[in-house]
N, C-alpha and C positions, 0 to 999 in steps of 0.2 A: 131252547136254544139249538143254535147251528153247529154245525162239523166244525164251524170255523171257531165260534167259540168254545165248543168242549177241545179244539188241541190246544187255543190258550190256558184254559184250565190244566188238562193234562202238563202242559209245559210250565207250568208256575210253579211258585216256591214251594206255597202252601202245600199243595198238593204232593211235590214231592218229599216234604219231611211227612205229611199226614200216611201217605203212603209208606215211607219205612218206619211208622210210627207200629201203623197196621202191622204190617206184618213183625218185627217185635215182640209185639203182644199178643201174636197167635204163635209164636216161636218157630217163625218161616215152616208152619208146619199147615198143609191144605187143610183145612176145615172140612170138606166133604167128602176126604180120604178115611179123614179120622171119623166122621163119622157115616161111613159104611162100617169101617172095623167096627167101633161100639153096637152096632145095629148089630150086625152079624154076631158079635159074640153073647148079644141079650138073648138073641134069636136062638143060640147054641149053633152057629153055622161054620164051621173051618174052612175061609177062603184059601185061596191058592197063588204060588207064584206074585207078578205085579200087583194081583188084587191085594194079596195081604198084606201091604208096607203105607205106610202114609208119605207120601210124596214130597219133596221140597217145595214150599209156594214159594212162588217167584212174582207172583199177579194179584191185585188188590181187586176187587168184584165189589160193583153198586148193585146192593140185592133191589135195590129201586134205580134207576134208570138215571144217569146222568141228563140225558137230555128230557126226562119227565120230570123231575125232580130237581132243579139245580140246589134247590134251596138245602137238601140234605147231600151236595157232593162231598163236601169233607165232615158228616157227621158219625161218628165210629159207631151206631147202631147200625148207619146202614153201609159197613164195611167190613168185608171179608177177605182174610188172604186164603188162593187158589191156586195149585198147579195146573199150569197150562194147559192138559186135558180134560182137569174137572172145567175150568175156564170155557175151554172151548165146547162143552155138554150144554154151560146153562146157559151160554147164547145159540145151543143149536147147528152147532157148526161141528165140522167130520170135528172126530177128535184130536185128530194131530195136523189140520192146517192150523199154521202160523206158528208152530212151534218153532223156534228156534235151530238152527240146524247147527251141528258143530264143528269145525274143522277136524276130518282126521290128519295125525301125523302121519308121515312116511317113517317106516319101518328103519330106509336106510335111505338115505340123498342120492339121490342120480348123478353120476358124473359125467355124464357122456354128450 
């Protein structure tokens, strides 16, 4: 699958519907964060701070890459919900790379 074909896939109605279905299936919880907490609890390890919570999943990850197996592109078993940090880790990117930056609101509006 080429980059152009992948882009067309990700812009399709079928993908957008499937993506929403998978996020709902996983209750918008990052499955890697959830697994990390379950493993820590099983091992009796206490996590702290940001590591001790399940982050909101905003991305759906193909376990087997879309470009490698386009036939699995809409297969529920091949899809999982992840937060941006865990998704970047899965792809070998810096954890905070490609995270949407939110605009900070000013406390007061400048009037001069």
